[in-house]
ZALUMZA-571169 format. One record per residue (C-alpha): residue number from 1; residue in one letter; x, y, z. Coordinates in pm, 1 decimal. Example, Ala and Ser with C-alpha at 12.3 -4.5 7.8 and 13.67 -1.06 7.14 Angstrom:
<sites>
<site 1; 'A'; <1230.0; -450.0; 780.0>> <site 2; 'S'; <1367.0; -106.0; 714.0>> 
</sites>
This chain:
<sites>
<site 1; 'X'; <820.1; -4510.0; 354.1>> <site 2; 'X'; <524.4; -4300.9; 236.3>> <site 3; 'X'; <449.1; -4195.5; 593.6>> <site 4; 'X'; <810.2; -4087.8; 642.0>> <site 5; 'X'; <803.9; -3877.7; 324.6>> <site 6; 'X'; <479.6; -3713.1; 430.2>> <site 7; 'X'; <625.2; -3634.2; 772.8>> <site 8; 'X'; <938.0; -3485.1; 612.8>> <site 9; 'X'; <724.1; -3269.5; 383.2>> <site 10; 'X'; <510.6; -3153.4; 674.7>> <site 11; 'X'; <823.0; -3064.1; 873.4>> <site 12; 'X'; <963.9; -2873.4; 577.7>> <site 13; 'X'; <634.0; -2691.7; 527.3>> <site 14; 'X'; <610.6; -2594.3; 896.0>> <site 15; 'X'; <968.9; -2465.9; 887.9>> <site 16; 'X'; <894.2; -2261.4; 574.3>> <site 17; 'X'; <587.6; -2105.2; 737.5>> <site 18; 'X'; <786.0; -2026.8; 1054.2>> <site 19; 'X'; <1055.2; -1853.9; 844.3>> <site 20; 'X'; <791.4; -1649.9; 660.1>> <site 21; 'X'; <630.4; -1554.4; 992.4>> <site 22; 'X'; <959.3; -1426.3; 1134.3>> <site 23; 'X'; <1051.5; -1246.2; 812.4>> <site 24; 'X'; <709.9; -1078.5; 807.2>> <site 25; 'X'; <759.7; -951.0; 1162.3>> <site 26; 'X'; <1108.2; -822.6; 1078.3>> <site 27; 'X'; <997.2; -648.2; 758.6>> <site 28; 'X'; <690.0; -488.7; 916.8>> <site 29; 'X'; <895.4; -382.8; 1218.0>> <site 30; 'X'; <1148.0; -227.9; 979.6>> <site 31; 'X'; <874.2; -32.7; 799.3>> <site 32; 'X'; <885.3; 238.6; 1064.6>> <site 33; 'X'; <1257.6; 288.0; 1000.5>> <site 34; 'X'; <1195.5; 299.0; 623.7>> <site 35; 'X'; <926.1; 564.2; 668.5>> <site 36; 'X'; <1147.5; 774.0; 894.2>> <site 37; 'X'; <1435.8; 767.8; 645.9>> <site 38; 'X'; <1208.4; 833.7; 347.4>> <site 39; 'X'; <1062.7; 1139.2; 520.9>> <site 40; 'X'; <1403.1; 1308.4; 514.9>> <site 41; 'X'; <1362.0; 1362.3; 141.9>> <site 42; 'X'; <996.1; 1326.7; 45.7>> <site 43; 'X'; <665.1; 1438.5; 193.9>> <site 44; 'X'; <428.3; 1220.0; 402.4>> <site 45; 'X'; <185.8; 1206.1; 111.4>> <site 46; 'X'; <463.1; 1089.4; -120.0>> <site 47; 'X'; <565.3; 818.2; 126.6>> <site 48; 'X'; <209.7; 678.8; 140.3>> <site 49; 'X'; <171.8; 722.5; -237.0>> <site 50; 'X'; <497.0; 538.9; -312.3>> <site 51; 'X'; <437.6; 242.4; -84.1>> <site 52; 'X'; <88.9; 177.8; -220.7>> <site 53; 'X'; <188.1; 216.5; -586.1>> <site 54; 'X'; <492.7; -9.5; -546.9>> <site 55; 'X'; <304.7; -258.5; -328.9>> <site 56; 'X'; <17.2; -275.3; -577.3>> <site 57; 'X'; <253.8; -333.8; -869.9>> <site 58; 'X'; <440.9; -605.8; -679.4>> <site 59; 'X'; <126.4; -794.5; -580.2>> <site 60; 'X'; <-19.4; -743.6; -927.6>> <site 61; 'X'; <287.0; -913.1; -1075.7>> <site 62; 'X'; <236.5; -1216.8; -852.4>> <site 63; 'X'; <-132.6; -1234.3; -943.3>> <site 64; 'X'; <-46.5; -1217.9; -1313.5>> <site 65; 'X'; <217.2; -1489.7; -1282.3>> <site 66; 'X'; <-22.6; -1719.9; -1098.2>> <site 67; 'X'; <-315.9; -1617.3; -1318.1>> <site 68; 'X'; <-546.6; -1601.1; -1017.8>> <site 69; 'X'; <-901.5; -1497.7; -1117.0>> <site 70; 'X'; <-1039.6; -1168.7; -987.3>> <site 71; 'X'; <-1391.1; -1151.2; -840.4>> <site 72; 'X'; <-1672.4; -1050.4; -1074.7>> <site 73; 'X'; <-1919.2; -933.4; -812.0>> <site 74; 'X'; <-1960.1; -555.3; -798.6>> <site 75; 'X'; <-2053.4; -589.6; -432.0>> <site 76; 'X'; <-1716.8; -745.7; -350.8>> <site 77; 'X'; <-1533.1; -468.1; -534.0>> <site 78; 'X'; <-1727.9; -207.2; -337.9>> <site 79; 'X'; <-1641.8; -375.0; -7.5>> <site 80; 'X'; <-1276.5; -397.1; -109.3>> <site 81; 'X'; <-1280.3; -27.7; -197.7>> <site 82; 'X'; <-1400.9; 53.1; 153.6>> <site 83; 'X'; <-1117.8; -160.2; 290.3>> <site 84; 'X'; <-862.4; 1.0; 60.4>> <site 85; 'X'; <-953.1; 338.9; 207.6>> <site 86; 'X'; <-980.9; 234.8; 573.3>> <site 87; 'X'; <-702.4; -26.7; 576.7>> <site 88; 'X'; <-447.7; 143.4; 350.0>> <site 89; 'X'; <-500.7; 499.1; 229.3>> <site 90; 'X'; <-605.7; 670.6; 553.3>> <site 91; 'X'; <-377.9; 487.7; 803.2>> <site 92; 'X'; <-75.1; 506.3; 570.1>> <site 93; 'X'; <-121.2; 882.2; 540.0>> <site 94; 'X'; <-166.4; 918.2; 916.6>> <site 95; 'X'; <142.5; 710.9; 997.4>> <site 96; 'X'; <354.5; 898.3; 742.7>> <site 97; 'X'; <246.2; 1237.9; 873.7>> <site 98; 'X'; <285.2; 1139.0; 1239.9>> <site 99; 'X'; <636.5; 1003.1; 1198.7>> <site 100; 'X'; <759.0; 1352.7; 1121.8>> <site 101; 'X'; <700.9; 1428.4; 1491.3>> <site 102; 'X'; <754.4; 1100.2; 1681.0>> <site 103; 'X'; <1031.0; 841.3; 1679.3>> <site 104; 'X'; <1001.9; 530.2; 1466.4>> <site 105; 'X'; <1025.0; 319.2; 1782.7>> <site 106; 'X'; <728.4; 493.1; 1943.7>> <site 107; 'X'; <525.5; 454.9; 1623.7>> <site 108; 'X'; <597.1; 80.6; 1623.1>> <site 109; 'X'; <487.6; 54.1; 1986.6>> <site 110; 'X'; <157.9; 228.8; 1917.7>> <site 111; 'X'; <101.6; 2.3; 1617.6>> <site 112; 'X'; <74.9; -286.6; 1864.1>> <site 113; 'X'; <-258.8; -145.4; 1985.2>> <site 114; 'X'; <-424.8; -280.3; 1667.4>> <site 115; 'X'; <-566.5; -595.9; 1835.0>> <site 116; 'X'; <-725.2; -379.9; 2107.0>> <site 117; 'X'; <-881.4; -154.3; 1843.1>> <site 118; 'X'; <-1005.3; -459.9; 1654.3>> <site 119; 'X'; <-1177.3; -599.7; 1961.8>> <site 120; 'X'; <-1347.2; -265.2; 2026.9>> <site 121; 'X'; <-1468.1; -231.1; 1667.2>> <site 122; 'X'; <-1586.6; -591.8; 1641.4>> <site 123; 'X'; <-1785.8; -551.5; 1961.3>> <site 124; 'X'; <-1909.2; -192.0; 1960.4>> <site 125; 'X'; <-1942.3; -104.8; 1590.4>> <site 126; 'X'; <-2013.7; -418.6; 1388.7>> <site 127; 'X'; <-2157.7; -640.3; 1661.5>> <site 128; 'X'; <-1979.1; -945.5; 1521.3>> <site 129; 'X'; <-1839.0; -1043.4; 1859.0>> <site 130; 'X'; <-1968.3; -1051.1; 2214.0>> <site 131; 'X'; <-1701.7; -968.5; 2465.8>> <site 132; 'X'; <-1670.0; -1156.0; 2792.6>> <site 133; 'X'; <-1587.5; -968.5; 3115.6>> <site 134; 'X'; <-1223.2; -1078.0; 3085.9>> <site 135; 'X'; <-1201.4; -934.8; 2733.0>> <site 136; 'X'; <-1352.7; -603.9; 2843.4>> <site 137; 'X'; <-1095.1; -599.0; 3121.7>> <site 138; 'X'; <-827.0; -651.8; 2857.3>> <site 139; 'X'; <-950.3; -350.8; 2659.9>> <site 140; 'X'; <-941.8; -135.9; 2973.2>> <site 141; 'X'; <-590.0; -257.1; 3053.6>> <site 142; 'X'; <-484.3; -180.2; 2695.6>> <site 143; 'X'; <-621.6; 173.5; 2723.0>> <site 144; 'X'; <-428.9; 219.5; 3048.6>> <site 145; 'X'; <-115.0; 103.8; 2867.5>> <site 146; 'X'; <-171.3; 369.5; 2602.6>> <site 147; 'X'; <-206.2; 629.9; 2875.5>> <site 148; 'X'; <127.7; 520.3; 3022.0>> <site 149; 'X'; <289.1; 565.6; 2679.7>> <site 150; 'X'; <134.3; 911.7; 2636.6>> <site 151; 'X'; <249.6; 1002.3; 2991.4>> <site 152; 'X'; <-10.9; 1268.4; 3078.7>> <site 153; 'X'; <168.4; 1340.8; 3409.7>> <site 154; 'X'; <433.2; 1517.2; 3202.2>> <site 155; 'X'; <169.1; 1771.9; 3101.6>> <site 156; 'X'; <-72.9; 1776.2; 2808.2>> <site 157; 'X'; <26.6; 2087.0; 2616.9>> <site 158; 'X'; <-114.3; 1947.0; 2291.2>> <site 159; 'X'; <217.2; 1990.4; 2118.0>> <site 160; 'X'; <269.8; 1846.5; 1773.1>> <site 161; 'X'; <408.3; 1526.7; 1926.5>> <site 162; 'X'; <88.3; 1459.5; 2120.4>> <site 163; 'X'; <-124.5; 1530.6; 1813.8>> <site 164; 'X'; <98.8; 1290.7; 1617.5>> <site 165; 'X'; <52.6; 1019.6; 1880.2>> <site 166; 'X'; <-323.6; 1063.2; 1856.2>> <site 167; 'X'; <-294.8; 1042.0; 1476.9>> <site 168; 'X'; <-120.0; 704.8; 1508.4>> <site 169; 'X'; <-397.0; 582.9; 1737.8>> <site 170; 'X'; <-639.2; 699.6; 1468.4>> <site 171; 'X'; <-446.9; 484.4; 1219.6>> <site 172; 'X'; <-466.4; 174.6; 1440.6>> <site 173; 'X'; <-837.4; 245.9; 1491.8>> <site 174; 'X'; <-867.9; 233.2; 1111.0>> <site 175; 'X'; <-694.8; -105.2; 1116.5>> <site 176; 'X'; <-932.7; -226.7; 1385.5>> <site 177; 'X'; <-1234.1; -101.3; 1189.9>> <site 178; 'X'; <-1107.4; -272.6; 874.9>> <site 179; 'X'; <-1038.8; -608.2; 1038.0>> <site 180; 'X'; <-1386.8; -612.2; 1190.3>> <site 181; 'X'; <-1533.0; -500.1; 855.8>> <site 182; 'X'; <-1360.8; -791.7; 683.8>> <site 183; 'X'; <-1517.9; -1037.0; 922.4>> <site 184; 'X'; <-1859.6; -879.9; 880.8>> <site 185; 'X'; <-1873.9; -836.7; 502.1>> <site 186; 'X'; <-1601.5; -1028.1; 314.3>> <site 187; 'X'; <-1548.4; -1345.8; 513.5>> <site 188; 'X'; <-1684.8; -1580.5; 245.9>> <site 189; 'X'; <-1594.6; -1425.0; -88.0>> <site 190; 'X'; <-1396.2; -1721.3; -218.8>> <site 191; 'X'; <-1095.9; -1505.3; -309.9>> <site 192; 'X'; <-747.7; -1646.5; -269.8>> <site 193; 'X'; <-526.0; -1484.7; -8.8>> <site 194; 'X'; <-309.6; -1332.3; -282.7>> <site 195; 'X'; <-605.0; -1182.1; -471.9>> <site 196; 'X'; <-749.6; -1045.5; -147.6>> <site 197; 'X'; <-420.7; -868.9; -70.7>> <site 198; 'X'; <-382.5; -746.2; -427.8>> <site 199; 'X'; <-728.4; -588.8; -433.4>> <site 200; 'X'; <-673.6; -431.2; -93.2>> <site 201; 'X'; <-342.5; -271.6; -188.9>> <site 202; 'X'; <-417.1; -232.0; -560.8>> <site 203; 'X'; <-739.4; -34.5; -515.9>> <site 204; 'X'; <-557.8; 180.1; -261.8>> <site 205; 'X'; <-287.6; 241.8; -522.4>> <site 206; 'X'; <-548.4; 349.8; -778.0>> <site 207; 'X'; <-696.6; 592.9; -524.7>> <site 208; 'X'; <-351.4; 732.0; -453.5>> <site 209; 'X'; <-283.5; 769.3; -825.7>> <site 210; 'X'; <-603.5; 973.1; -856.0>> <site 211; 'X'; <-484.3; 1191.9; -566.9>> <site 212; 'X'; <-141.2; 1249.3; -722.9>> <site 213; 'X'; <-195.0; 1621.0; -803.3>> <site 214; 'X'; <-290.2; 1688.3; -440.6>> <site 215; 'X'; <-40.5; 1480.1; -241.1>> <site 216; 'X'; <252.1; 1375.7; -459.0>> <site 217; 'X'; <353.3; 1670.5; -678.5>> <site 218; 'X'; <588.5; 1842.9; -435.5>> <site 219; 'X'; <969.9; 1884.4; -448.6>> <site 220; 'X'; <1181.2; 1584.8; -348.7>> <site 221; 'X'; <1538.9; 1529.4; -237.5>> <site 222; 'X'; <1659.3; 1179.4; -318.2>> <site 223; 'X'; <1966.0; 980.7; -224.8>> <site 224; 'X'; <2042.6; 609.0; -217.6>> <site 225; 'X'; <1909.4; 567.6; 137.1>> <site 226; 'X'; <1579.1; 740.6; 67.3>> <site 227; 'X'; <1523.8; 552.2; -259.7>> <site 228; 'X'; <1619.2; 221.3; -97.0>> <site 229; 'X'; <1382.7; 283.5; 194.2>> <site 230; 'X'; <1091.9; 364.6; -38.3>> <site 231; 'X'; <1152.7; 52.9; -248.6>> <site 232; 'X'; <1180.0; -173.7; 55.8>> <site 233; 'X'; <874.6; -14.2; 217.2>> <site 234; 'X'; <666.0; -52.5; -99.0>> <site 235; 'X'; <780.2; -372.3; -270.5>> <site 236; 'X'; <872.8; -566.1; 42.7>> <site 237; 'X'; <670.9; -424.5; 332.1>> <site 238; 'X'; <351.6; -348.2; 137.2>> <site 239; 'X'; <399.0; -625.9; -118.6>> <site 240; 'X'; <587.4; -949.2; -53.2>> <site 241; 'X'; <532.8; -940.8; 324.7>> <site 242; 'X'; <157.7; -959.5; 263.7>> <site 243; 'X'; <206.8; -1290.3; 82.5>> <site 244; 'X'; <414.3; -1424.8; 371.8>> <site 245; 'X'; <145.8; -1313.0; 615.5>> <site 246; 'X'; <-131.5; -1477.4; 414.9>> <site 247; 'X'; <62.7; -1805.0; 392.6>> <site 248; 'X'; <111.0; -1798.5; 769.3>> <site 249; 'X'; <-256.5; -1720.7; 821.7>> <site 250; 'X'; <-369.4; -2012.1; 604.6>> <site 251; 'X'; <-132.2; -2254.1; 779.2>> <site 252; 'X'; <-165.0; -2141.8; 1141.2>> <site 253; 'X'; <-500.2; -1967.1; 1159.1>> <site 254; 'X'; <-570.7; -1604.9; 1258.6>> <site 255; 'X'; <-488.3; -1635.5; 1628.7>> <site 256; 'X'; <-133.2; -1765.5; 1591.8>> <site 257; 'X'; <-65.6; -1554.4; 1283.1>> <site 258; 'X'; <-166.7; -1237.5; 1469.4>> <site 259; 'X'; <120.4; -1285.8; 1715.5>> <site 260; 'X'; <336.5; -1108.7; 1456.5>> <site 261; 'X'; <209.5; -804.2; 1649.6>> <site 262; 'X'; <458.9; -891.1; 1923.7>> <site 263; 'X'; <758.9; -895.4; 1688.2>> <site 264; 'X'; <711.7; -565.0; 1505.4>> <site 265; 'X'; <754.1; -322.9; 1800.5>> <site 266; 'X'; <1066.3; -504.5; 1920.9>> <site 267; 'X'; <1221.8; -472.9; 1574.8>> <site 268; 'X'; <1098.3; -114.1; 1533.1>> <site 269; 'X'; <1238.6; 2.7; 1866.8>> <site 270; 'X'; <1571.1; -179.1; 1819.5>> <site 271; 'X'; <1628.8; -33.1; 1472.3>> <site 272; 'X'; <1530.5; 314.7; 1589.3>> <site 273; 'X'; <1788.9; 302.5; 1867.0>> <site 274; 'X'; <2069.3; 127.2; 1675.6>> <site 275; 'X'; <2040.4; 304.1; 1338.2>> <site 276; 'X'; <1870.9; 637.5; 1407.5>> <site 277; 'X'; <2004.6; 692.7; 1758.0>> <site 278; 'X'; <1655.6; 742.9; 1901.8>> <site 279; 'X'; <1598.4; 762.3; 2275.7>> <site 280; 'X'; <1362.6; 526.5; 2454.8>> <site 281; 'X'; <1187.1; 671.4; 2758.9>> <site 282; 'X'; <1099.6; 437.0; 3044.1>> <site 283; 'X'; <723.5; 482.1; 3008.3>> <site 284; 'X'; <722.7; 361.9; 2645.4>> <site 285; 'X'; <833.8; -1.0; 2701.2>> <site 286; 'X'; <638.7; -16.4; 3027.7>> <site 287; 'X'; <325.6; 105.3; 2852.6>> <site 288; 'X'; <389.1; -142.5; 2569.9>> <site 289; 'X'; <404.2; -430.2; 2820.3>> <site 290; 'X'; <73.5; -316.5; 2971.8>> <site 291; 'X'; <-78.4; -303.9; 2622.4>> <site 292; 'X'; <46.5; -658.5; 2551.0>> <site 293; 'X'; <-116.2; -783.6; 2872.2>> <site 294; 'X'; <-437.8; -615.1; 2761.2>> <site 295; 'X'; <-411.7; -787.2; 2422.1>> <site 296; 'X'; <-366.6; -1126.9; 2586.3>> <site 297; 'X'; <-673.2; -1066.9; 2802.4>> <site 298; 'X'; <-881.1; -930.6; 2514.4>> <site 299; 'X'; <-797.6; -1235.5; 2304.3>> <site 300; 'X'; <-866.3; -1482.5; 2589.0>> <site 301; 'X'; <-508.4; -1604.7; 2588.3>> <site 302; 'X'; <-456.3; -1577.8; 2963.6>> <site 303; 'X'; <-751.0; -1805.2; 3045.0>> <site 304; 'X'; <-553.4; -2115.2; 3135.0>> <site 305; 'X'; <-863.5; -2326.7; 3193.6>> <site 306; 'X'; <-984.6; -2277.8; 2838.8>> <site 307; 'X'; <-911.5; -2549.0; 2586.6>> <site 308; 'X'; <-760.6; -2465.6; 2254.7>> <site 309; 'X'; <-1022.0; -2375.2; 1996.5>> <site 310; 'X'; <-978.9; -2429.9; 1624.7>> <site 311; 'X'; <-954.3; -2111.6; 1415.8>> <site 312; 'X'; <-1278.8; -1976.6; 1278.3>> <site 313; 'X'; <-1303.7; -2098.0; 917.6>> <site 314; 'X'; <-1510.7; -1791.2; 836.6>> <site 315; 'X'; <-1225.4; -1552.8; 909.7>> <site 316; 'X'; <-1123.5; -1346.2; 604.7>> <site 317; 'X'; <-786.5; -1399.8; 436.5>> <site 318; 'X'; <-647.3; -1077.3; 579.4>> <site 319; 'X'; <-774.0; -1105.3; 935.1>> <site 320; 'X'; <-428.9; -1127.0; 1088.3>> <site 321; 'X'; <-308.7; -811.0; 1258.5>> <site 322; 'X'; <-119.4; -587.4; 1024.2>> <site 323; 'X'; <159.1; -357.9; 1105.0>> <site 324; 'X'; <133.0; -31.1; 951.0>> 
</sites>
């Protein structure tokens, strides 16, 4: 009887984690739509400002309700400040600015390059990982996929759209840097997943609040759709979804949890076409498929002779790939 109850609880827990995983992918994939709609009435700086402030308040509420202790080490706070800048402030500003000039679907496709950027940073910058020939091949394939998306055969006139695409790649490079930085410096801090997320977003919110006179005090035009998009982007996409992601990460490990990367561009492209009427050019999904193959190679997932390896217990709470 006890064994049966334990099995039922385990099944229920696995189902709950699976639901959270799918919801996280849907919400993060929808974030590109929310940004696009929000930009019709507020500036890129205000979009980034709003999502961090609202996300920080949401996560702070959960921390207060659970009464999770915050770290006392100054060193940890300094590392988390670096991550707040590289993982939140800079990429959020870059994505918000770039989406004035590219479709939400294309932005979601480029966001899928994060695992490639992470592999490059972990290997070349922080030296926390040695890449095998197959992984290096995966990085090269991923870069070729990006080139297919950019479509240089159409002519590189360095229009605003091309600059915006490069800005998005800069944002995913920030994500890659941050994920490698986490592994190098904050893998064993003892923080709960919720506190880790709260500090990451919360410190970013404080930085944005300090920058208010420079990036947020511009005229706005609000309607129900813009306000709703900002709230969903901040409270849900930059708040609650982080908790879902951390729960998935703790239950499944970083490798399985990072497969949320494959859901977000599908959702982002579909919503862009269905709701915003965006066009999808043939090279964008083709390039995305090439990037996905590169990710599989870079993460050793196409090596069929390799046995499954348990997740690295030293991985930081936020080492799963994030969306935007």
